[in-house]
Structures are given as C-alpha cells and as structure tokens.
N, C-alpha and C positions, 0 to 999 in steps of 0.2 A: 672387723676387717673386710673391706671390699676386695674381692678376688682380682679385680682389674689392677689393684695396686700391690698385690702380693709379689714379692721377689722370689722367684723360683718357678720356672716354667715346667710343665709336664712334657714327657718325651714318649712318643708312641712306640718306638722300637726298643727292644731289649738290648742293652749294650752287650757286645760280644763276650766280654770277660766276666760278665755277671752270672755266676753259677747258682748262688744261694737265692732263695726268694726275697730275703730281706735286702740283699745287695741290689737285686733287680728293681724292687719296688721303691727303695729309697732314692735310687737314681732317677727312675721314671717319674716318680712323684715330685721331684724337685726338692727333696729334703737335703740332699748332699751333692757335692761336686768334688771330683777327684783332682788333686794337684800332682801327686806322684804315687808310686806304689806304697800303700799303707798310710797315706796322708790325705785327709779329706777336709774340706770346708763344710761347716754346718750352716745351712740356710734357715730362714725364719721358721718354717714348719718344724724342722728338726730341733731348733733351739727352744721353741715353745714346749715341745715334749721333754727335752732334756731338763729344762728349768723345773718342770713338775716332778720329774724323777729326783732331782736334787733336793727339792723342797721336802718331799716325803722322806728322803734319806736323812736330811737334817733333823726332821721331827723325831725320827726313831733314834738317832744318835743322841739327841738332847734328852730323850726319854730315859736313856741309860747313863745319864750324867756326863755325857761327852761335852767337851769345851772346844769350840771351833778355833783353829789357828790358820795361818797361811804360811807355809814353808816355801822357800825359794825354789824356782825351777832349776836354777844352776847353783852349784856349790864348788868351792875350791877342792882340789885333789886331797889336801891334808885331812879334810873331814872323813873322806873314804879310806884314806891310808890308816886312820886310827883303828878301823875294824878289820883291815886287811883285805877288804873286798875290791879296792881299786885294782889290785893286781890279780885277784882271784877271778873276777868277772871278765869274760871274754869280749868278743866283738859286739855283743848286744848293747854295751854301754857306749854312748856318744862321749868322746873325749875331745877337748879343744883347748887352745891357748888364747887368752885374751890379748889386748894390745900391749900389755906389759910382759907378755910371754909367760904369764902365770897359768899353770895347768888347771883346767876347770872340767867339771862334769855336768852334763845334763842329767838330772836325777831320774833314774828309771824306777826308783822306789825311794822311800824317805826314812828308812830306819836310822841312818846316820845323821841326817839333818835334824830329826826330831830329838834324838838323844843329845845332840849338840845344844839344842834349845833347852831341853828339860833339865839337864844336869846343873844348870845355873839357877833353876827356879824351884825344883822339888828337892829341897835340902833337908827337910825334917819329916819324920814318920807321921807327924800330924797332918801332912798334906796328902797322905796316901789313903786309899787308891786314887789315881787320877787317870783320866783318858783325854787325849788330845786328838782331834780329827781335822781333816781338811778335805776340800774338793779342789783338785789340782790337776794340771796338765802333766803328763808323763811322757818321756821320750825313750823309746827302746828300738834299737836297730834290728827289728825282727827280720830274720833271714827269709821267711816265707809269708809275707803279709797276704791275707786272703779274705774273701767273703765280705768286702766292704768294711763295715764297722766291727766285724767279728774279730779280726786279728789285724791290729794297726801298729804303726811305728810311733805315731803321736795320738794320744788318747786322754780322755778325762776319767779320773778315778777318784773315788772316795777312799781315803786310807785313814785308819785310826790306829793309835798306839796307846796301850794301857800300861801303867806302872804300879807295882804291888810290892808289899813287904813280905809276902810268903807265896809259896806255890798253891796253898789252899785258897788264898784270896784270889789269885789269878784264875784258878779253875772255876771258882764261883762266878767271877766276872765273865769268863769265857762262855759259860753257859747262858748268862744274861745276853751277851752279844749274839749268841746263836739264836736265841728266841727273837731278838730284835730283827735279825736278818730274815727269819721266817715271816714275821709280820710285814717287813718292808716289801719283800717280793710279792706277797699276796696283795698288799695294798696297791702295788704297781700293775697288777693284773696277771702276773705269772700264775699258771694253774698247775701245769705238769712239771714240777721241779722237785728235786731231792737234795738232801745234804749227805755227802759221802766222805769217807775217810780218804785222805790224800797225802801226797808227799810234800815235805817241807822245803825240798829243793834248796835254792840258794839262800833261803831265809834262816836256816838252822832251826833249833828247837826240837821238841819231842813228838808233837802230834799236831794235826791240822785237819780241817774239813773244807771241802769245796761245795759250793751250791751250784747245781747243774739244772738247766732247763733241758728236759728230755725231748729231743727232736731228732728225726732221722738224719738231718743234715749236720748234726753235731760233729765236731772234730775230735772229741774225747770219747773213749770207750769206757763204759761203766760196767762193773761186775756186781751183780745183785743176786740176792736169794729171796725167792717169794715165800719161803717157809719160815724165815726168821728175819731179823732186822739188819742182816749184813749187807752193807753197800760200800763199795770202794772204787776209786779210780783204778783202772787196770795197771797204772804205774806202780801201785803198791798192793794190789789185790793178791791174795794168797790162796793156795789150795793145798791140801795134803796129797792131791792127785791120787792115783791108784797105783801104788808101787808093788812090784813083785819082789818079795824077800824070800829067799830059799837057801838051802845049804850051798855053801861056797864050793865051787869046783876048781880044779887046778888051772892056773893061768896058762895060756898057750898062744904062741904066735903062729899065724898062718897067712899064706899069700891071698891077696884079694885083687887080682888084676882087673883094672877098669872100674872098680867100685869107688868112685870119687864122691858120690852123694849118698845121703842117708837112704834114699829110695833104692839106689843101686846096691848099697851094702846089705839092706834088709832082704832084697831079692836074692842076692848071692848067698847069704847065710842060711836061707831057707832051703837050700839044696840038700838032699839026703846025706851026701858025703861030708858036707860042712857041718850039718847038725850032728853027725856022728863024731866029728873031730871035737866039737864043743861039748858033747854029752848032753845036748838039748833035744827036746821033743818037738818044739816048734820055735818060730822066730818071727819077729816083727820089728818095726822101727823103735818101739818102746824098749827093745832089748839092746839098743845101741846108746852110746854117748857121743855127742857131737861137740866140736870145737867151734866157737864163734869168736873171730879175732878182730881186735881193734888195736889202737896204740894211743899212748898219752902224749902230752906236750913234749916230753923228753924223748919221744920216739922209741919208747920201750914197748914191747908187745904186751897187750892185755888180752888174755884168753879166758873165755867163760866156757866151762864144760857143763853141759846139761843133757838130760835124756833126749834121745834123737827125735822123738815125736813132739817135743816142746820147742817153744821159741823163747829167745832171750828178751827180757824187758830191759831196754837200755837204761832207763832211769833208775831201776833197781841196781843195776851194775854200777852206775855212777855213784850212787849213795853208798853201796857196799865198799867201794874203793876210795870214796871221797876225792874223786878226780874227774876232770873232763876227759872224754874219750873221742876218738876220731877213727875213720876207716883205716885199716892197717895197710901199709905200703908193702910191696913185695920185698924190699930190702930189709924192712923191720922184721918180717916173718923169717927171712933167711938168717938174719943175725941171731935169732933165738933158736935156731936149729929146728924149726917147725917145718913139716912137710905138708903143703896144701893138699887136702884130700885124704890125708892120713895123719892128722895131728892128734896127739894124745899127751897126757900130762907126764908120762914117763919118758925121759930123754930130752925134754925141753931144757934150754939153758935158763935156769931160774934167775940167774944174775941179770938177765936181760928181759925178764918177763914179770908180769903180775898175773897170777893165776887165781881164778875164782871157780870153785867147785860147787855146783848147785846142789841143793838139798835132795833133788830128785836122783842125782848120781850117788850121793852118799847113802841114800835110803834104798837103793836098788842093788840087786845081786847079779853077778855073772854077765856083765855088759860087754859088748864089743866096742872097742875104742881104737883110735889110731895108734900106731906104734912108732910114729916119727921115722918111718922107713917107707920108701916109695912102694906102693902096691902091697903093703903089709899092714895087718891089723892085729890087735891083741884081744884074744877072746877070754871070757870068764874073768873080766876085770872087776875087782872089788875095791872101791876107793880107799877104804881104811887100810886094808891089808896090803894092797899093791902100790900105794902112793903116800897117803897121809902119814902112816906110822913110821915111814922111813925118812922123814924130813928132819934136817938139822935145825938147830935153833934159829939161825939166820935165814934159812929157807922158809921157815914157818911165818916169818914176817912178810913174805912176799906171796903167801898162799892164803886165801880166804875161803872159808866155807860159808855160803850165804844163799838165801832164796833170791834167785835172779830170773826165774822162769815166769812167763806170762800165764796167768790163770785164764781159762777159756770157758765158754758156755758148755755145760755138761759135766765139767769137773766138780768134785764134791766141795760143798761149802765148808770153810774152815771152822764154822761155828756149829752147824747142825748136821753136816754131811749130805744134805740134799743137793740136787743138781743146781749149779750156778747158771745164771742167764747173763747175756750181754745186751746192752742197749747203748745208744749214742746220746751225747749231750753237749751243750755249750756251757762252759764255765761262766757264771755271772757274778760270783763272789767267792771269797775265801777267808778263813780265819786261821791264825797260826799261834801256837805256843812258841815263844822266842826264848824264854828263860833269861839267862844273863849273857846271851851271845853278843849283844851290842852294848848293853849297859856295863858289862864287865870289861870288854876290850877298850871301851871309850872312857873308862874310869869315872862312871857316874855312881855317886854314893849319896846316902842320906844318913842322918843321925838317928839311931833307934832310941828306945826309952831310957837306955843306960848311957846315952851319949856316945855310943860306939858307931863307927862308920860301917854301913852295910851296902851291899849292891842290890838294887831293886831287880825283880824279875818282871819280864815284859810279855805282852801279847800284841799281835797286830791283826787288823781286820780290814779287808779290802772289798770294794764293790766296783765293777767296771760300769761306769755310768753310761758312756756312749755305747758300749757293747750290749748293755741291757736293752736299749731301744731296738737293736737288731735282733736280739734273742726273742723279744716279745713278738716281733713281726714274724720270726720263724715259727713261732707257736700259733700265732693268730693271723691267718691270711686265707684268701681263696684265690682262684685263678685270675681275678681281676685286680687284686691289690691287697693292701694290709687291712686288718680289722683291729685297729689300735684300741686297747682297753681305755675306757672312759677316763680313769684317773690321770692318765698320761697322754691323752689325745691332744693334738695341737689346738683344736677347738672342740667345743661340746656339740655344737649344732652346725650343720651345713645347710644353707638355704639356697636352693636352685630356683632361678626365676626363668620360666619358659615364655618366649614371646613377650618379653618385657616392654616392648614398644607399644603394645596394645593398651588401650585406655585403662588406667587404674591398676594394672598388674604390678609394675615396679613400685608404684607409690604404696600399695598395700604391703608389699614385701619389705620395703624400707621402714614402714611404720612398725611392723612386727619386729624387725631388726632393732629399731630404737627402743622399743618396749623391753625386749629381752636384755639389751645392753644396760638399761637402767636397773635391772635386777642383778647385774653382775654376771650374767650368763655370756659365755664366750661364743660368738657367732661368726662364721665366715659366710658372706653373702656373695653369690655369683651374679655380679651385675653386668657381666659381659653379654654381648649380643651373639651368643653361640647357639648352635643347634642343640636340641635335647641330648642327642647321642654323645656329643662332645662334652657337654656339661656332666652327664652321668659318668662318663669314662674318667674324667678328671676327679669327680667326687669319689669314685671307687679307689683311685690311686692315693687320695688324701687319707682315706681310712677313718674319717670322722664318724663316731658311733651313731648319731641321730641325724636324720635327713628330713628336711621340710621342702616340699615342692609347691611353688605357687605358679599358677598358669591361668589363662583365660577360662579354661574349663572348670577349674576348682573355684575360681573367683565367682563364677556364675552361681555357685551354690554357697557363696559366702564361707568358703572353706579352703583349707590347704591339704595336700596329701602328706601323710606322715609315714615314715618307715625306718626300720633299723638297718644299719649298714650290713649287718650279718644276716639279714633276711630271716630272722627267727620267727617273725610273724608276718602275715600278709599286710601289705600297705593298706592304710585306712584314711578316710576323710575326717578332718577335725575342723569344727567351726572356728572362725576367727574370734567369735565371741567366747571368751574363756580360754583362748589359745595359750596365753602366758601361764595361766594356772596349770593347764594340762602339761605343758612342757616342763615347768618347774617340778611338778609331781613326778613326771617320768624320769627326770634327771635324778631326783632324790631317791627314787626306787632303784635306779640303775647303780648309783653310788653305794647304796646299802649292800649291794652284792660284794663289795670289796672291803666291807667293814670287818675287821678282825678282832675287835674288842668285845 
C-alpha cells in the first residue's frame, strides 16, 4: 500500500474527549472515526488489524472443534420471550418494531438465537459435544460509553456456545476453552493479562472467568493475592475481613445528635461518656453498621447493612437479590419508615423493603446501628440476637444474609489469609458456565442412549474483538503513538522515503517494496513528498513494528536504515544486497516471540 492512497489521515492535535491512550492514538492515527457516543467507524488501518485478530481467533476456535455460524443481528421478540430476558433486561437492549409492527430486538448477546438454531439440529446424543461460534456485530445501549473502542454501543465480538450431555463434559470443555483463550491472547501480543473469577451477571450459570489486560487505565478493579493463585474481579471478590467477635453486651439506645455519617458517628461514640454507656474500651468505624439504600423497579426499598468501614459492592447486591436496583428516592425511604442518617434493620417496614445483612455484620459483635429514630442509634447490636432470630416466616423471605461488601487491598485473602492487592484491568474476554438456563427455558432437548429426552447443559465464551485492539494499545504504546504487536499490526514494515525526488531514491524504495510484496510481506510505503519530521510522526502514530528509511544519504552507501518502532535497539544500516533476506529473517524472528506451541 502506498501511503498517498491510504484512507485515514493523521491528526496532530489530541481530541478533547480522548482520555485513554488508545482512544487518543486510534483517532490521531486515522484508525477510527466517531459517529456518535459509543459508535465508531473502522478505517483501513483498524480493519487490517481487526482482520488479523479475527483470523487468530478463528484458528484457536477451530482448534477446539468449534464450528463457525452466523447468527442474525436482529431477532423477533418471541425468541427472547422464551428465556424471559426480553422483560428482564433493561434499557441496555435496543428494541424496535419493523414495518409490520412486529416487535424486534437488536441482539446484545446471542444465547437465545443460538439455542433457537441448535435445538432443531442437535437432536441426538451422538452429536454431542458441539460448539458453535461466530464473529458478529453486537448492539448494546451502553449508558456510559467511554475510551473509544473500550466501551461501545456497537461492537464486534466473537461469541461461542457449547452444548454437552453432562456437567463433567462441560467442565472438561470449559477448561479447553480457557487454554485456547490463553493461547489466543498471547498470539495477539497481550503480555500482561490474567484470568480471574468473575460474576455471571445477566447470563446465569454457576461460574465464570474474565480475561483482563492489566493496565492502569483499566475500568475494572481486580483483587489478587501474590501469595497464592486467588484472582477475582472486585464484583465477586471476597474476604473474611478482620472481624471482632466478643461477648455480647446488652443492647442500648442512646441519642446521637448530629451524627449523620459513619465518620461523625465513630467520632461521637469515641467520647468517654458514650464508651461508658456502651461498655466499650475503644471505638472506630469498624464498630458501626451502616445502611446503604436503593430501590427496585417496584419502588420497594432495598437496604444493605454492612460494617461501617466497608463499601457495598452493587453487583453482589444485585446477585444476592436477583433484581435490578436504582438509587432510592426520598418517598421510597419514607414509606419503609427508614430515617436517613439513622437507618437500622429494627423498626423498618419489612413489607415495603428488601433487607440484605452482610456477612461482616453477622460476624461482628456489639455494633452501633441506626435505630430508625431521628438522632438516635442502637448500641451493642448483634444481628442474630437482635434482628434475625425474631423474624417471622414471611419476613425471612424478604431478608437475605449475603456477602455484599467490597474486598479491598490489605484485606485478608479468602484462600491463604495474606494481604490482598488491587490492580486495574480491561476485560478482553470471558467464559461462562450456563448450565440449562437457556436450553431449559427454550425447550431444547436431545435423545440419550435410552431414547429419553434430556436437556443439554451449555457454556458460552466471548472475546471483544474491537476492544482487544484498544486494550493492546493501552498495554503497548509510548508518548508518540502505539506499538502494535507484529501479529496484529496493520502492516509489517513501514518504508519511509526521504527526499524521494532526488535521483534513484524513490526508485530504489519502490524496488524494495515490490520485492517484499512478492514474498507476501505487508508493506506500507510513504511515497508522499513530506518532510522527514512529518513522515516519522505519522509512522509513530501507525505503530507498525519494523521501519525502513531510504534517503539519499543511505543510498550513497547502497543501504537503508533499519529500526524497530519500539526503539529496543539502535538504528542500523543494512545493505540493499540481501535486504529481502534480512527483513524476512527479522520478521520470522519477531513472529517467533508470539509462538505459544
């Protein structure tokens, strides 16, 4: 490709809304152009990289016996009604009516469409296990698109779905898929990435893993332990924390004027006269229980009670209750007889509430919690004695004991007890156990060896194709532009021609270009009459790994200048005689760095 004909011009200035390096460089390098929030067009440079990512992905999916299909971007409502998710999923799903006023869905994921397809095809145990995969466009009305290709409303994804006759067979395949993902990301050039336990979210099932590129700009927080193998997304990370369990003291109500926050309450309770009232020797935020309030779609109050020094993890709360939650309105709080600044479990109208008591409250003794009276708190609260044991059978259905607190750096590891660490990451893939969540609700069956109808168990496996390009640039860049790994770079070699109008310079560069092209090597040749500074600035923004510079000075020595885009070695002169062999050998050596077999 001659650069003069490449569609996608570079931009000198950084766009104002580009915060992440990948967003900045993809825009400045002419890889992408924005149409609307979370909607981008991919220009030729990006498409060349995306095509390579897709090729590697297909190779790895075929390697684990995947069969490629193409599911529709749009599906009728009835397909989603079968699983119940048409009503369960909120505004993230694009819904529309066609010209016949038939309700349709732009598929944000494809569990329902793939079961719709497979249930008519996989009818005998002899056809199992089976895995179907696709590379397809998804549509999700993301409320907060950000970071260019990192969080989009329209995006390209590889999703795969496996079908099995037993949980054991699914688990064995799940492990094969996990290994394939590790190979895939390494082959694409990801270096600093991990597989972590994650939340199944809207997909259902028992367990899942996310694959995360570890970068400081990541939007997900990962909780890891350097002393053992524990790694989890903070949305599901757990810790036994450090709970104070002691002899229970008598419960007491006492006035707390002006103590509306946990910090204020801890300071108030540390006063000698209050300590005496409580029978305590010291006091801190960890000796309190706080209420974090939300509401559900029915505008019932949702309250999580957890230790005062901890934060609620909203995703854990959603999973514990199996419902969507929203910020609580004042009228919702009032209907449940909760008093803001002094909310406690005792005295709430449980008929208008869903209460979750965190394990940190159940496992701690003698806490101070709101009394549901203005400027009054309850001291020496013990959850089992003072609340849980007194619930009636119908009240127990609206009270849940669960882990809903966020694990933090420094908290003990749930596996080995050592201090946990926090790091940031970008999710680039995920794999889920689905079980019979979709095959069961959509009446998919097969005949077993006895001729009896059985429901298959399923797994699903996703990779964010467009997001991966951005994640790779987040991991591989300098202050001048991206350092795109060779296996997915838009071109392998960038040839800069300086002072090309001088005798023989452009001719020699084009001859080298032609020779490399005959060998199947992908070359971008800058045939423009631009100053060296402009050529090099553009080359840095393209991020092509190998660079060849032809100029009158190098031509005088029958040579060209060769350098790596990442500047790992000093630039050097290479004779034109033997140039193709040198570049072929260099490319082979570089590609070998990504070999995972």
